[in-house]
VEXTI-219553 format. One line per 10 residues: number of its first residue (from 1); their letters; for each residue x, y, z of C-alpha. Coordinates in steps of 0.2 Angstrom, whole numbers. Example, Ala and Ser with C-alpha at 12.3 -4.5 7.8 and 13.67 -1.06 7.14 Angstrom:
BEGIN
1	as	62/-22/39; 68/-5/36 $
END
This chain:
BEGIN
1	mqqnrdgglk	20/459/122; 23/452/139; 5/446/140; 6/438/123; 22/430/128; 15/424/144; 0/418/135; 10/409/122; 20/401/135; 4/396/144 $
11	qyslfgrfsl	-3/388/128; 14/380/124; 14/373/141; -4/366/139; 1/359/122; 16/351/130; 6/343/143; -7/337/130; 7/330/120; 14/321/135 $
21	illmgfsaly	-3/314/139; -5/309/121; 13/301/120; 9/292/136; -7/285/129; 2/280/113; 15/272/124; 2/262/134; -7/257/118; 10/252/110 $
31	aqesfknfkk	14/242/126; -2/233/126; 0/228/107; 18/223/111; 12/213/126; -1/205/114; 13/201/101; 24/195/115; 10/183/120; 7/178/102 $
41	iqtesfqayk	26/174/100; 26/165/116; 11/155/111; 18/151/94; 35/146/102; 25/135/114; 16/127/100; 32/124/90; 40/116/106; 25/106/110 $
51	derdtafnky	33/93/99; 51/96/100; 54/85/85; 46/98/74; 57/112/80; 73/102/78; 68/95/61; 62/111/54; 80/118/57; 87/103/49 $
61	lkqeweayns	77/105/33; 85/122/31; 102/115/30; 111/111/14; 103/96/4; 113/83/-6; 110/76/-24; 105/58/-25; 104/48/-41; 90/36/-44 $
71	lepvplyekp	95/18/-44; 89/7/-58; 72/-1/-54; 74/-20/-52; 64/-30/-64; 53/-45/-59; 61/-56/-73; 78/-56/-82; 69/-61/-98; 52/-58/-106 $
81	kplnidaakp	40/-72/-102; 34/-84/-116; 22/-76/-128; 13/-93/-130; 14/-109/-121; 10/-126/-130; -1/-138/-121; 5/-155/-114; -1/-171/-120; -16/-176/-109 $
91	qevepvgpki	-14/-191/-99; -24/-201/-86; -19/-199/-68; -14/-215/-58; -24/-215/-42; -12/-214/-28; -14/-210/-9; -29/-209/3; -47/-204/-2; -50/-186/0 $
101	aikikeksek	-64/-178/10; -62/-159/9; -66/-150/26; -71/-132/24; -65/-122/39; -79/-110/45; -72/-93/49; -78/-86/66; -88/-70/64; -82/-54/71 $
111	kdepadlsre	-92/-47/85; -93/-29/89; -88/-25/107; -102/-16/116; -91/-2/122; -85/3/104; -95/10/90; -97/0/75; -87/5/59; -102/12/50 $
121	qslqiviepd	-106/23/65; -89/28/69; -87/34/51; -103/44/51; -100/53/67; -92/68/59; -106/81/54; -103/90/37; -84/86/36; -73/97/26 $
131	isfdfygsql	-69/83/14; -78/67/10; -75/53/-2; -78/35/-6; -65/23/0; -68/6/-7; -87/7/-3; -86/17/13; -90/35/13; -77/43/24 $
141	gfnipsgikn	-76/61/30; -62/71/39; -61/89/46; -45/98/40; -38/112/51; -36/129/43; -18/129/46; -16/113/35; -28/121/22; -17/136/21 $
151	anfypatqig	0/128/20; 8/131/4; 24/126/-5; 32/143/-8; 44/147/-14; 47/131/-25; 63/128/-16; 70/119/-1; 65/135/9; 47/132/3 $
161	ianffnsmal	47/114/10; 53/121/27; 39/134/26; 26/121/22; 32/110/37; 32/125/49; 14/129/44; 9/111/47; 18/109/63; 9/125/70 $
171	seyetlvlei	-8/118/64; -20/108/74; -15/92/65; -16/80/80; -35/77/78; -33/73/59; -18/61/63; -29/53/77; -44/51/65; -33/43/51 $
181	dktskamnln	-26/30/64; -44/27/71; -51/24/53; -36/13/48; -39/2/63; -58/1/61; -56/-4/43; -41/-16/46; -30/-7/34; -12/-14/31 $
191	dwgiyllvtk	2/-1/26; -4/0/8; -22/3/13; -15/17/25; -4/24/10; -20/25/-1; -30/33/13; -17/47/17; -15/50/-2; -34/52/-4 $
201	isdrtttnqd	-35/64/10; -21/74/4; -28/75/-14; -45/80/-8; -37/94/4; -28/102/-10; -28/102/-29; -10/107/-30; 0/91/-32; 16/97/-23 $
211	nsrllswflf	5/103/-8; -3/86/-8; 13/76/-8; 20/87/6; 4/85/16; 6/66/14; 24/67/19; 20/76/35; 5/64/40; 16/49/36 $
221	nklgyavkva	30/55/47; 17/59/61; 10/41/59; 28/34/62; 33/30/44; 50/34/37; 46/45/22; 56/58/14; 53/72/2; 65/77/-12 $
231	ltnkrivlmh	65/91/-25; 68/89/-44; 65/103/-56; 55/112/-43; 43/98/-40; 40/87/-25; 45/69/-25; 39/57/-11; 50/42/-6; 45/28/6 $
241	ysqkviystp	57/17/15; 55/-2/12; 65/-16/19; 60/-27/4; 62/-24/-14; 47/-15/-23; 50/-20/-41; 50/-9/-56; 50/6/-45; 63/21/-45 $
251	nysfddkkyy	72/21/-29; 86/30/-19; 99/24/-7; 101/33/10; 114/25/21; 110/8/13; 91/10/16; 81/10/0; 67/23/-2; 55/20/-16 $
261	vvsdyakgdv	45/33/-27; 29/22/-26; 19/35/-36; 30/32/-50; 28/13/-50; 31/5/-67; 35/22/-75; 54/18/-75; 60/36/-75; 78/38/-68 $
271	rrvysykqey	82/56/-62; 93/66/-49; 84/73/-34; 89/84/-20; 85/78/-2; 91/76/16; 99/61/25; 91/63/43; 75/54/46; 61/63/55 $
281	pgatkplnls	64/58/74; 54/43/78; 47/40/61; 56/23/57; 43/11/51; 45/4/33; 31/3/21; 27/-15/23; 16/-22/8; 12/-39/16 $
291	letlpdfken	-6/-43/16; -8/-55/31; -27/-51/34; -39/-43/22; -46/-25/24; -63/-23/31; -72/-16/16; -90/-14/13; -97/-28/2; -100/-25/-16 $
301	lesktlsfsq	-104/-43/-21; -103/-49/-39; -102/-67/-46; -96/-77/-61; -94/-95/-66; -77/-103/-71; -78/-117/-82; -66/-130/-90; -67/-147/-99; -56/-163/-96 $
311	fgnsyhipit	-58/-179/-105; -75/-174/-113; -82/-169/-96; -87/-151/-92; -85/-143/-75; -93/-127/-68; -86/-117/-53; -98/-103/-47; -90/-90/-36; -95/-74/-27 $
321	ynknlidfma	-82/-60/-24; -81/-42/-17; -77/-30/-31; -71/-17/-18; -58/-29/-13; -53/-33/-31; -51/-14/-34; -40/-12/-19; -29/-26/-25; -28/-19/-42 $
331	sypqadyetf	-19/-3/-35; -5/-13/-28; 13/-9/-33; 25/-24/-37; 29/-31/-20; 40/-46/-17; 33/-63/-22; 30/-69/-4; 17/-55/-2; 6/-63/-16 $
341	fnapmddkty	9/-81/-12; 5/-79/7; -10/-67/5; -27/-74/11; -43/-75/0; -60/-68/5; -70/-80/15; -85/-80/4; -75/-82/-12; -65/-97/-4 $
351	kdlalslkky	-80/-105/3; -89/-105/-14; -74/-111/-23; -71/-125/-10; -89/-131/-10; -89/-132/-29; -72/-141/-30; -77/-153/-15; -92/-159/-26; -80/-165/-39 $
361	idgkkaseam	-65/-172/-29; -73/-179/-13; -70/-198/-13; -56/-198/-26; -38/-203/-22; -26/-189/-17; -17/-189/-34; -33/-187/-43; -40/-174/-32; -24/-163/-33 $
371	nfvlhfvqks	-23/-165/-52; -41/-160/-54; -37/-143/-45; -21/-141/-56; -32/-144/-72; -45/-131/-65; -31/-118/-63; -23/-123/-80; -39/-122/-90; -51/-110/-83 $
381	fkyeqdnkqf	-41/-94/-89; -34/-89/-105; -15/-86/-105; -8/-69/-108; 7/-59/-104; 5/-45/-91; 12/-32/-103; -1/-36/-116; -15/-37/-103; -10/-22/-91 $
391	grekvmfaqe	4/-13/-101; 16/-18/-87; 22/-32/-76; 9/-37/-63; 8/-51/-51; -10/-55/-45; -17/-60/-29; -26/-77/-29; -42/-67/-27; -38/-56/-43 $
401	tlffdksdce	-34/-71/-54; -51/-78/-51; -58/-61/-56; -49/-59/-72; -52/-70/-87; -34/-69/-92; -18/-73/-82; 0/-78/-84; 12/-90/-75; 14/-82/-58 $
411	dravlfsyli	-4/-78/-56; -9/-96/-58; 5/-101/-47; -1/-90/-33; -19/-97/-35; -14/-115/-36; -2/-114/-21; -16/-106/-11; -29/-120/-15; -17/-134/-13 $
421	kelfdisvvg	-12/-127/4; -30/-124/10; -39/-139/3; -25/-152/6; -15/-145/20; 2/-149/11; 18/-139/9; 21/-130/-8; 34/-118/-15; 34/-106/-29 $
431	vkykdhmata	48/-111/-42; 55/-96/-51; 65/-96/-67; 72/-82/-77; 56/-80/-87; 43/-92/-79; 35/-97/-63; 29/-114/-58; 25/-123/-41; 31/-138/-33 $
441	lyvpldgdiv	23/-149/-20; 30/-159/-5; 21/-175/-9; 26/-193/-12; 23/-194/-31; 34/-198/-46; 40/-185/-58; 51/-170/-61; 59/-165/-44; 67/-149/-37 $
451	tagsrkfvia	76/-147/-21; 72/-133/-9; 82/-132/6; 84/-150/12; 68/-157/5; 63/-163/-13; 47/-156/-21; 38/-163/-36; 34/-150/-50; 16/-145/-53 $
461	dptyvdavig	15/-132/-67; -2/-122/-67; 2/-114/-84; 7/-130/-93; -11/-135/-99; -15/-154/-97; 2/-157/-88; -1/-168/-73; 9/-166/-56; 27/-172/-59 $
471	vsmpryrslq	28/-165/-77; 37/-149/-81; 39/-139/-97; 52/-147/-108; 62/-130/-109; 64/-129/-90; 66/-148/-86; 85/-147/-86; 86/-129/-79; 90/-125/-61 $
481	pqsyiivknn	77/-113/-54; 83/-96/-50; 74/-95/-33; 60/-103/-22; 46/-93/-14; 41/-100/3; 22/-102/5; 18/-102/24; 9/-117/31; -8/-115/39 $
END
């Protein structure tokens, strides 16, 4: 018995030692795993803090949000524009002023800098990108980090937005932001072009609309734009800050700053959303829709000939245009009128137009030459309201008006003011009424006059067919214009 007892104790002692060794092994393994987890946590913490804005903002996103009611979208006109406009009685133009000799300014060609890659090379440098798409004639490709691909709006609440942001903030997003910035500069994109590019990237990265909008939100903030997200019925709403009015677009007020739901342009829906006041730190840039220089899109040239008749004579104006540029302009929301009146025209299109007009007006007196251009704009297009042509109100750039066969008053005012400014180098203003748009010229001619600032301008109406400079439509002759649009001089 004693032997059994001693043997059992010996076995127990051996088992105890084995258990202790086993326990120590497990402890060592556990310590190693714990250390790995500790390092992982430390690394993630480091990543979270590598941009301190993200850590602070993610905490802010989890705080209580507030309800905001959509403000009524501002319409372009107080009253519907005329359905039809009667023509004026044709009259001969009295030759007044110096003889005209149109000078066509040659635009300097852009030269690639030796140290930089050309745009085509820079856009093809990514091999087998994760996403690729056509962007107005250029094939673009971008690599999307796995952390961005895996980000998901879940649950469909405010917490889900914070979770999505957290996944994005921990991803390797910097390269994508850098590539967007690089591509934007290479293609000379304005803010609207950047908006379209980021939206395209987001839509190609994920087929889920909410995830796409959240990705755009994150990227816009990293690019420095003041953009907010909101929740309505468990869906994501994206809102862009704009200092100027974006017409016919739902908008919300945050401390007297207007944020617009650009994706809902012309839809007119008014709703309550839940969002936050604080902006992403450093993201303060407004969405600026001005188009001071044209984007550098690949050429997709098409041509057409504009024709009109005056006093039994027929005139033909052939032009060439870049269809990619037309498509870009067609995507525009309803910006302020200054944006459209002050946007440039493509060099090729303007040169074609100017050469054709030069053939007909060189050697004529100034009054004859300017009235010829006025009749060209009046009679080369059919009049039609935007609502009938596009199903919504739409101001067109001068380039677009040349492309479409139909147009209404403000489209022709934009085109005519551009041509008068470029061809004759004279001052012009847009003249807006409650339901109509005309122009007025700073020229010493007789006729109907409006006063803008301290100067008197002579009415020229590109929609009143056969009317000459100085003749306004009878219904507007006694009315005070609602406002004037300043057209910048060359």
